[in-house]
NUMI-900703 format. One record per atom (N, C-alpha, C): residue in one letter; y, x negated, z negated; atom name. Coordinates in steps of 0.1 Angstrom, whole numbers, plus 5000, padded with zeros to 4 digits. Each point is the difference from the previous one (the first is absolute). Layout:
<recs>
REC   type      y      x      z   atom
REC      A      Y      X      Z     CA
...
</recs>
This chain:
<recs>
REC   type      y      x      z   atom
REC      X   4987   4994   4999      N
REC      X   5012   5006   5000     CA
REC      X   5014   4990   5000      C
REC      X   5008   5005   5010      N
REC      X   5015   4992   4999     CA
REC      X   5009   5001   4987      C
REC      X   5006   4993   4997      N
REC      X   5006   5002   4991     CA
REC      X   5013   5013   5004      C
REC      X   5002   5009   4991      N
REC      X   5013   5011   5001     CA
REC      X   5011   4996   4996      C
REC      X   5011   5002   5009      N
REC      X   5013   4997   4994     CA
REC      X   5009   5009   5008      C
REC      X   5011   5006   4991      N
REC      X   5010   5006   5008     CA
REC      X   5011   4991   4994      C
REC      X   5009   5002   5009      N
REC      X   5014   4993   4998     CA
REC      X   5007   5008   4986      C
REC      X   5004   4991   4992      N
REC      X   5005   5007   4988     CA
REC      X   5017   5002   5004      C
REC      X   5007   5009   4998      N
REC      X   5014   5000   5001     CA
REC      X   5008   4997   4986      C
REC      X   5014   5004   5004      N
REC      X   5009   4994   4988     CA
REC      X   4998   5010   4988      C
REC      X   4999   5011   4999      N
REC      X   4998   5007   4987     CA
REC      X   4993   4994   4989      C
REC      X   4987   5003   5003      N
REC      X   4990   4999   4992     CA
REC      X   4999   4986   4993      C
REC      X   5007   4992   5009      N
REC      X   4998   4986   4994     CA
REC      X   5017   4995   4995      C
REC      X   5006   5008   4999      N
REC      X   5014   4997   4994     CA
REC      X   5000   5006   4987      C
REC      X   4996   5010   4998      N
REC      X   5002   5005   4986     CA
REC      X   4992   4992   4987      C
REC      X   5005   5001   4990      N
REC      X   4992   4993   4986     CA
REC      X   4988   5003   4999      C
REC      X   4991   4992   4995      N
REC      X   4984   5004   4996     CA
REC      X   5000   5011   4993      C
REC      X   5010   5002   4989      N
REC      X   5000   5014   4992     CA
REC      X   5002   5013   5010      C
REC      X   5007   4997   5009      N
REC      X   5005   5010   5007     CA
REC      X   4989   5003   5014      C
REC      X   4994   4991   5002      N
REC      X   4990   5001   5014     CA
REC      X   4987   5006   4988      C
REC      X   4995   4998   4988      N
REC      X   4991   5007   4990     CA
REC      X   5006   5013   5000      C
REC      X   5010   5004   4998      N
REC      X   5003   5017   4998     CA
REC      X   5000   5004   5015      C
REC      X   5002   4995   5009      N
REC      X   5001   5002   5013     CA
REC      X   4982   5003   5006      C
REC      X   4991   4994   4994      N
REC      X   4989   5002   5005     CA
REC      X   4994   5014   4992      C
REC      X   5008   4999   4988      N
REC      X   4992   5010   4988     CA
REC      X   5004   5010   5006      C
REC      X   5012   5006   5006      N
REC      X   5006   5010   5006     CA
REC      X   4989   5004   5012      C
REC      X   4994   4988   5006      N
REC      X   4992   5005   5015     CA
REC      X   4989   5006   4992      C
REC      X   4995   4994   4992      N
REC      X   4985   5001   4994     CA
REC      X   5006   5017   4991      C
REC      X   5010   5001   4993      N
REC      X   4999   5014   4998     CA
REC      X   5001   5011   5013      C
REC      X   5006   4999   5008      N
REC      X   5001   5007   5011     CA
REC      X   4987   5003   5006      C
REC      X   4989   4991   5003      N
REC      X   4986   5001   5004     CA
REC      X   4996   5008   4990      C
REC      X   5001   4997   4990      N
REC      X   4991   5005   4988     CA
REC      X   5001   5018   5003      C
REC      X   5013   5004   5001      N
REC      X   5006   5013   4998     CA
REC      X   4994   5007   5015      C
REC      X   4997   4993   5011      N
REC      X   4995   5005   5011     CA
REC      X   4986   5001   4997      C
REC      X   4992   4990   4992      N
REC      X   4991   5004   4999     CA
REC      X   4991   5007   4990      C
REC      X   5011   5006   4993      N
REC      X   4997   5010   4987     CA
REC      X   4992   4994   4991      C
REC      X   5005   4987   4995      N
REC      X   4990   4992   4990     CA
REC      X   5003   5008   4986      C
REC      X   4989   5002   4996      N
REC      X   5001   5008   4982     CA
REC      X   5005   4992   4990      C
REC      X   5006   5003   4993      N
REC      X   5004   4991   4989     CA
REC      X   5008   4987   5000      C
REC      X   5007   5000   5017      N
REC      X   5004   4985   5000     CA
REC      X   5011   4996   4993      C
REC      X   4996   4985   4997      N
REC      X   5013   4993   4989     CA
REC      X   5005   4989   5010      C
REC      X   5009   4994   4998      N
REC      X   5003   4989   5003     CA
REC      X   5012   4993   4995      C
REC      X   4999   4987   4996      N
REC      X   5008   4992   4991     CA
REC      X   5004   4986   5008      C
REC      X   5012   4996   4996      N
REC      X   5008   4989   5007     CA
REC      X   5000   4988   4989      C
REC      X   4994   4987   4999      N
REC      X   5000   4988   4992     CA
REC      X   4997   5004   4990      C
REC      X   4985   4999   4998      N
REC      X   4994   5005   4988     CA
REC      X   4990   4991   4996      C
REC      X   4999   4999   4986      N
REC      X   4991   4988   4992     CA
REC      X   4987   5007   4997      C
REC      X   4988   4993   5002      N
REC      X   4991   5003   4997     CA
REC      X   4989   4990   4995      C
REC      X   4992   5003   4987      N
REC      X   4992   4990   4994     CA
REC      X   4988   5001   5004      C
REC      X   4994   4989   5002      N
REC      X   4988   4997   5005     CA
REC      X   4991   4988   4989      C
REC      X   4989   5001   5001      N
REC      X   4992   4989   4991     CA
REC      X   5004   4987   5002      C
REC      X   5005   4996   5014      N
REC      X   5005   4986   5003     CA
REC      X   5013   4998   4999      C
REC      X   5009   5011   4995      N
REC      X   5013   4996   4999     CA
REC      X   5008   5014   5000      C
REC      X   5017   4998   5003      N
REC      X   5006   5009   5003     CA
REC      X   5004   4999   5015      C
REC      X   5001   5011   5007      N
REC      X   5007   5002   5014     CA
REC      X   5009   5006   5002      C
REC      X   5010   4999   5009      N
REC      X   5010   5005   5003     CA
REC      X   4999   5005   5016      C
REC      X   4996   5015   5000      N
REC      X   4996   5009   5012     CA
REC      X   5015   5002   5010      C
REC      X   5000   4999   5013      N
REC      X   5012   5004   5006     CA
REC      X   5001   5015   5001      C
REC      X   4988   5003   5001      N
REC      X   5000   5019   5002     CA
REC      X   4986   4999   4993      C
REC      X   5001   5013   4992      N
REC      X   4985   5004   4993     CA
REC      X   5001   5016   5004      C
REC      X   4989   5007   5007      N
REC      X   4999   5013   5004     CA
REC      X   4987   5005   4993      C
REC      X   4998   5012   5001      N
REC      X   4989   5006   4993     CA
REC      X   4998   5015   5009      C
REC      X   4991   5002   5001      N
REC      X   4996   5017   5001     CA
REC      X   4987   5005   4998      C
REC      X   4998   5014   4999      N
REC      X   4985   5005   4997     CA
REC      X   4994   5007   5010      C
REC      X   4990   4995   5001      N
REC      X   4987   5004   5012     CA
REC      X   4985   5001   4992      C
REC      X   4995   5011   5004      N
REC      X   4989   5004   4990     CA
REC      X   4998   4998   4985      C
REC      X   5013   5007   4997      N
REC      X   5000   4997   4984     CA
REC      X   5003   4985   4996      C
REC      X   5000   4992   5007      N
REC      X   5000   4983   4996     CA
REC      X   5016   4997   5004      C
REC      X   5005   4992   4989      N
REC      X   5014   4993   5004     CA
REC      X   4996   4984   5008      C
REC      X   5006   5003   5012      N
REC      X   4999   4989   5008     CA
REC      X   5013   4990   4999      C
REC      X   4998   4988   4995      N
REC      X   5012   4991   4998     CA
REC      X   5001   4990   5012      C
REC      X   5012   4998   5003      N
REC      X   5004   4994   5017     CA
REC      X   5012   4988   4993      C
REC      X   4998   4988   5006      N
REC      X   5009   4989   4995     CA
REC      X   5002   4997   5016      C
REC      X   5016   5001   5001      N
REC      X   5005   4995   5012     CA
REC      X   5011   4988   4999      C
REC      X   4997   4991   5008      N
REC      X   5009   4988   5001     CA
REC      X   5010   4999   5011      C
REC      X   5014   4998   4998      N
REC      X   5006   5000   5009     CA
REC      X   5006   4986   5005      C
REC      X   5002   4997   5013      N
REC      X   5000   4985   5001     CA
REC      X   5009   5002   5013      C
REC      X   5015   4990   5000      N
REC      X   5006   5000   5012     CA
REC      X   4998   4985   5005      C
REC      X   4993   5004   5008      N
REC      X   4995   4985   5007     CA
REC      X   5004   4997   5012      C
REC      X   5004   4992   5009      N
REC      X   5000   4994   5013     CA
REC      X   4991   4997   5011      C
REC      X   4988   4997   4991      N
REC      X   4989   4993   5009     CA
REC      X   4987   5008   4995      C
REC      X   4992   5001   5008      N
REC      X   4989   5011   4999     CA
REC      X   4992   4997   4986      C
REC      X   4995   5009   4994      N
REC      X   4993   4996   4986     CA
REC      X   4985   4996   5003      C
REC      X   4999   4990   4989      N
REC      X   4988   4994   5003     CA
REC      X   4988   5009   4992      C
REC      X   4989   4998   5002      N
REC      X   4987   5004   4991     CA
REC      X   5001   4996   4988      C
REC      X   5005   4993   4997      N
REC      X   5003   4991   4983     CA
REC      X   5009   5013   4993      C
REC      X   5009   5004   5008      N
REC      X   5008   5009   4990     CA
REC      X   4992   5013   4997      C
REC      X   4989   5004   5010      N
REC      X   4997   5014   4997     CA
REC      X   4986   4996   4990      C
REC      X   4995   4987   5002      N
REC      X   4990   4997   4989     CA
REC      X   5007   4999   4985      C
REC      X   5014   4998   5001      N
REC      X   5003   5001   4986     CA
REC      X   5005   5012   4994      C
REC      X   5005   5009   5011      N
REC      X   5000   5013   4995     CA
REC      X   4987   5005   4995      C
REC      X   4988   4997   5008      N
REC      X   4988   5005   4998     CA
REC      X   4993   4998   4985      C
REC      X   5005   4984   4995      N
REC      X   4998   4999   4990     CA
REC      X   5007   5004   4987      C
REC      X   5013   5003   5003      N
REC      X   5009   5010   4991     CA
REC      X   4994   5013   4996      C
REC      X   4994   5005   5010      N
REC      X   4995   5014   5000     CA
REC      X   4988   4998   4989      C
REC      X   4992   4992   5003      N
REC      X   4987   4998   4993     CA
REC      X   5004   4999   4984      C
REC      X   5009   4990   4998      N
REC      X   5005   4996   4988     CA
REC      X   5006   5014   4991      C
REC      X   5009   5010   5005      N
REC      X   5005   5010   4998     CA
REC      X   4991   5013   4998      C
REC      X   4989   4997   5009      N
REC      X   4992   5014   5000     CA
REC      X   5004   5010   5010      C
REC      X   5008   4995   5010      N
REC      X   5008   5013   5008     CA
REC      X   4991   5005   5011      C
REC      X   5000   5007   5005      N
REC      X   4991   5007   5010     CA
REC      X   5005   4996   5015      C
REC      X   5011   5000   5004      N
REC      X   5007   4996   5011     CA
REC      X   5012   4991   5001      C
REC      X   4999   4990   5007      N
REC      X   5012   4991   5005     CA
REC      X   5006   5004   5013      C
REC      X   5012   4998   5000      N
REC      X   5009   5001   5012     CA
REC      X   5010   4989   5000      C
REC      X   4999   4992   5010      N
REC      X   5012   4991   5003     CA
REC      X   5009   5003   5011      C
REC      X   5012   5003   4997      N
REC      X   5011   5003   5009     CA
REC      X   5005   4984   5005      C
REC      X   5005   5001   5011      N
REC      X   5006   4987   5005     CA
REC      X   5011   5002   5010      C
REC      X   5009   4993   5002      N
REC      X   5010   5002   5010     CA
REC      X   4993   4989   5014      C
REC      X   4991   4994   4996      N
REC      X   4992   4994   5013     CA
REC      X   4989   5004   5003      C
REC      X   4990   4998   5011      N
REC      X   4989   5003   5003     CA
REC      X   4990   4993   4994      C
REC      X   4986   5001   5002      N
REC      X   4990   4994   4991     CA
REC      X   4992   4992   5010      C
REC      X   4994   4986   4997      N
REC      X   4993   4994   5008     CA
REC      X   4984   5008   4998      C
REC      X   4995   4997   5011      N
REC      X   4985   5006   5002     CA
REC      X   4991   5000   4986      C
REC      X   5003   4988   4998      N
REC      X   4987   4998   4986     CA
REC      X   5005   5006   4986      C
REC      X   5013   5002   4999      N
REC      X   5006   5007   4993     CA
REC      X   4995   5020   5001      C
REC      X   4999   5002   5013      N
REC      X   4997   5013   5003     CA
REC      X   4986   5003   4998      C
REC      X   4992   4990   5005      N
REC      X   4987   5000   4998     CA
REC      X   4997   5002   4985      C
REC      X   5002   4991   4991      N
REC      X   4998   5004   4986     CA
REC      X   5006   5011   4994      C
REC      X   5012   5002   5003      N
REC      X   5005   5014   4995     CA
REC      X   4992   5010   5003      C
REC      X   4992   5002   5012      N
REC      X   4993   5010   5003     CA
REC      X   4984   4999   4994      C
REC      X   4996   4991   4998      N
REC      X   4987   4999   4991     CA
REC      X   5000   5002   4986      C
REC      X   5013   5000   4995      N
REC      X   5004   4998   4988     CA
REC      X   5006   5015   4991      C
REC      X   5004   5009   5011      N
REC      X   5006   5011   4999     CA
REC      X   5015   5000   4996      C
REC      X   5005   4990   5007      N
REC      X   5018   4997   4998     CA
REC      X   5005   5007   5011      C
REC      X   5010   5007   4996      N
REC      X   5010   5006   5014     CA
REC      X   5013   4986   5002      C
REC      X   4999   5000   5012      N
REC      X   5015   4989   5003     CA
REC      X   5009   5011   5006      C
REC      X   5011   4998   4996      N
REC      X   5011   5007   5008     CA
REC      X   5013   4991   5003      C
REC      X   5001   5003   5013      N
REC      X   5014   4991   5005     CA
REC      X   5012   5012   5001      C
REC      X   5012   4992   4992      N
REC      X   5012   5010   5004     CA
REC      X   5009   4993   5009      C
REC      X   5004   5007   5010      N
REC      X   5013   4993   5007     CA
REC      X   5008   5008   5004      C
REC      X   5012   4998   5005      N
REC      X   5011   5010   5004     CA
REC      X   4997   5002   5015      C
REC      X   5004   5012   5000      N
REC      X   4994   5007   5015     CA
REC      X   5014   5010   5004      C
REC      X   5002   5001   5009      N
REC      X   5012   5009   5004     CA
REC      X   4996   5007   5012      C
REC      X   5003   5012   4999      N
REC      X   4999   5010   5014     CA
REC      X   5006   4993   5015      C
REC      X   4995   5001   5010      N
REC      X   5006   4994   5011     CA
REC      X   5012   5008   5002      C
REC      X   5011   4996   5007      N
REC      X   5011   5010   5003     CA
REC      X   4998   5004   5014      C
REC      X   4991   5009   5001      N
REC      X   4997   5005   5016     CA
REC      X   5012   5004   5004      C
REC      X   5008   5012   4993      N
REC      X   5013   5006   5006     CA
REC      X   5013   4994   5001      C
REC      X   4999   4988   4995      N
REC      X   5015   4992   5001     CA
REC      X   4998   4987   4995      C
REC      X   4987   4991   5004      N
REC      X   5001   4991   5001     CA
REC      X   5004   4988   5007      C
REC      X   5003   5003   5012      N
REC      X   5005   4990   5009     CA
REC      X   5016   5006   5006      C
REC      X   5007   4991   5004      N
REC      X   5011   5001   5009     CA
REC      X   5012   5002   4984      C
REC      X   5011   5003   5007      N
REC      X   5012   5001   4990     CA
REC      X   4999   5012   4987      C
REC      X   5006   4998   4992      N
REC      X   4997   5010   4989     CA
REC      X   5007   5010   5002      C
REC      X   4993   5013   5001      N
REC      X   5006   5015   5000     CA
REC      X   4999   5007   4989      C
REC      X   5005   5013   4998      N
REC      X   4998   5009   4992     CA
REC      X   4990   5005   4999      C
REC      X   4990   5001   4992      N
REC      X   4987   5008   5001     CA
REC      X   5001   5011   4993      C
REC      X   4998   5013   5002      N
REC      X   4998   5011   4994     CA
REC      X   4991   5000   4987      C
REC      X   5005   5003   4988      N
REC      X   4996   4997   4990     CA
REC      X   4984   5010   4998      C
REC      X   4996   5009   5010      N
REC      X   4991   5011   5001     CA
REC      X   4994   4994   5008      C
REC      X   4999   4987   5007      N
REC      X   4993   4995   5012     CA
REC      X   4985   5000   4994      C
REC      X   4989   5004   5007      N
REC      X   4989   4999   4990     CA
REC      X   4995   4985   5002      C
REC      X   5003   4990   5008      N
REC      X   4994   4989   5001     CA
REC      X   5006   4993   4988      C
REC      X   5016   5002   5000      N
REC      X   5006   4996   4989     CA
REC      X   4995   5002   4986      C
REC      X   4995   5015   5000      N
REC      X   5000   5004   4984     CA
REC      X   4982   4988   4996      C
REC      X   4993   5000   5009      N
REC      X   4987   4992   4999     CA
REC      X   5006   4985   4995      C
REC      X   5012   4993   5009      N
REC      X   5001   4988   4992     CA
REC      X   5008   4998   4989      C
REC      X   5004   5009   5000      N
REC      X   5011   5002   4985     CA
REC      X   4993   5004   4991      C
REC      X   4987   5004   4999      N
REC      X   4994   5007   4987     CA
REC      X   4985   4991   4999      C
REC      X   4997   4992   5012      N
REC      X   4989   4993   4999     CA
REC      X   5003   4990   4986      C
REC      X   4986   4999   4995      N
REC      X   5002   4991   4987     CA
REC      X   5002   4983   5007      C
REC      X   5007   4997   4991      N
REC      X   5005   4984   5005     CA
REC      X   4989   4986   4998      C
REC      X   4988   5005   4995      N
REC      X   4992   4991   5000     CA
REC      X   4985   5005   5005      C
REC      X   4990   4993   4997      N
REC      X   4988   5005   5006     CA
REC      X   4990   4992   4993      C
REC      X   4985   5006   4998      N
REC      X   4992   4991   4992     CA
REC      X   4988   5004   5006      C
REC      X   4992   4991   5000      N
REC      X   4982   4999   5004     CA
REC      X   4995   4995   4989      C
REC      X   4986   5004   5000      N
REC      X   4991   4996   4992     CA
REC      X   4984   4997   5005      C
REC      X   4993   4990   4997      N
REC      X   4989   4997   5005     CA
REC      X   4993   5005   4982      C
REC      X   4983   5006   5004      N
REC      X   4992   5002   4989     CA
REC      X   4987   4998   5004      C
REC      X   4991   5002   4992      N
REC      X   4987   4997   5005     CA
REC      X   4993   5009   5010      C
REC      X   5007   5012   5000      N
REC      X   4996   5014   5007     CA
REC      X   5007   4997   5013      C
REC      X   5012   4989   5006      N
REC      X   5004   5001   5010     CA
REC      X   4997   4987   5008      C
REC      X   4999   5003   5012      N
REC      X   4998   4988   5010     CA
REC      X   5011   4993   5004      C
REC      X   5013   5005   5000      N
REC      X   5013   4994   5003     CA
REC      X   5010   5007   4992      C
REC      X   5014   4997   5001      N
REC      X   5008   5005   4993     CA
REC      X   5004   5015   5002      C
REC      X   5003   5006   4989      N
REC      X   5001   5014   5001     CA
REC      X   5015   5003   4993      C
REC      X   5008   5011   5007      N
REC      X   5010   5003   4995     CA
REC      X   5001   5006   4987      C
REC      X   5006   4995   4989      N
REC      X   5002   5007   4988     CA
REC      X   5012   5006   4996      C
REC      X   5011   4993   5008      N
REC      X   5013   5008   4998     CA
REC      X   5007   4995   5013      C
REC      X   5011   5010   5006      N
REC      X   4999   5015   4998     CA
REC      X   4992   5008   4998      C
REC      X   4993   5011   4989      N
REC      X   4989   5007   5001     CA
REC      X   5002   5011   5009      C
REC      X   4990   5006   5002      N
REC      X   4997   5009   5011     CA
REC      X   5010   5012   4995      C
REC      X   5004   5004   4990      N
REC      X   5009   5012   4996     CA
REC      X   5012   4994   5004      C
REC      X   5003   4987   4996      N
REC      X   5014   4997   5002     CA
REC      X   5003   5002   5017      C
REC      X   4993   4996   5008      N
REC      X   5001   5000   5014     CA
REC      X   4999   5012   5005      C
REC      X   4990   5008   4996      N
REC      X   5001   5014   5001     CA
REC      X   5013   5010   4998      C
REC      X   5005   4998   4990      N
REC      X   5017   5004   4995     CA
REC      X   5007   4996   5007      C
REC      X   5001   4988   5007      N
REC      X   5012   4996   5007     CA
REC      X   4998   5006   5013      C
REC      X   4989   4997   5005      N
REC      X   4997   5006   5016     CA
REC      X   5001   5015   5001      C
REC      X   4997   5007   4986      N
REC      X   5001   5016   5001     CA
REC      X   5018   5002   5003      C
REC      X   5005   4995   4994      N
REC      X   5015   5001   5000     CA
REC      X   5007   4996   5012      C
REC      X   4994   4990   5006      N
REC      X   5006   4995   5013     CA
REC      X   4998   5007   5013      C
REC      X   4983   5008   4996      N
REC      X   4997   5013   5011     CA
REC      X   5010   5011   4999      C
REC      X   5001   5002   4985      N
REC      X   5011   5013   5003     CA
REC      X   5014   5000   5006      C
REC      X   5004   4986   4996      N
REC      X   5012   4996   5007     CA
REC      X   4997   5002   5018      C
REC      X   4991   4994   5003      N
REC      X   4998   4998   5015     CA
REC      X   4999   5016   5004      C
REC      X   4993   5008   4994      N
REC      X   5000   5016   5004     CA
REC      X   5013   5006   5004      C
REC      X   5006   4994   4987      N
REC      X   5013   5009   4997     CA
REC      X   5011   4996   5012      C
REC      X   4999   4988   5004      N
REC      X   5010   4993   5007     CA
REC      X   4998   4999   5014      C
REC      X   4986   5000   5002      N
REC      X   4993   5000   5018     CA
REC      X   4993   5010   5001      C
REC      X   4994   5006   4990      N
REC      X   4990   5015   5003     CA
REC      X   4987   4994   5005      C
REC      X   4997   4988   4996      N
REC      X   4987   4991   5001     CA
REC      X   4988   5002   4993      C
REC      X   4991   5006   5004      N
REC      X   4989   5004   4991     CA
REC      X   4990   4984   4998      C
REC      X   5000   4993   5010      N
REC      X   4989   4989   4996     CA
REC      X   5007   4991   4991      C
REC      X   4991   4998   4990      N
REC      X   5001   4992   4988     CA
REC      X   5002   4985   5003      C
REC      X   5010   4994   4989      N
REC      X   5000   4989   4998     CA
REC      X   4989   4993   4990      C
REC      X   4995   4992   5002      N
REC      X   4988   4997   4991     CA
REC      X   5002   4987   4993      C
REC      X   4992   4995   4991      N
REC      X   5002   4989   4989     CA
REC      X   4990   4989   5008      C
REC      X   4994   4996   4991      N
REC      X   4990   4990   5005     CA
REC      X   4992   5000   5011      C
</recs>
């Protein structure tokens, strides 16, 4: 498998480590809401005791499934080079020390093939967070012009989330979109289609992915 790498852009690399952790926490919250996770709880910057010492966790989350509380350890890294296998092994070691059920590593960079293979075989999710802007189909070239605020394509551009996240897990063959969620994309395009029908009388819908 080839190394997977997406260019990281300005925003997610320019904010502070603490801001990036909160940024990732918001992303995970949104996903949990869409998945309707039961008793979902998430905390930032948490200390946890383990037999071999005290650990500082970037993000700690939990939810209930089959009447069992599942505990999740999330690490957030603003890297500029691909994440190596050793970084994922370290997270796996922490999981075992703390007795957690699931590990998630969120990074601004991509992941080396060895890191992806190790994560898949040990049930660790890998998430890459990077900036992503909607293409300016309606007014992206030529001189600046005044665009109607109700223009359907401008609506999509203005309301599209400023970043994108993908993840790898043991259940996926390749990268899968985590954010924006299906619900977010559906809501944006539903409003754009409403404007399209109102302004142009068109029934053919714009669509997301």
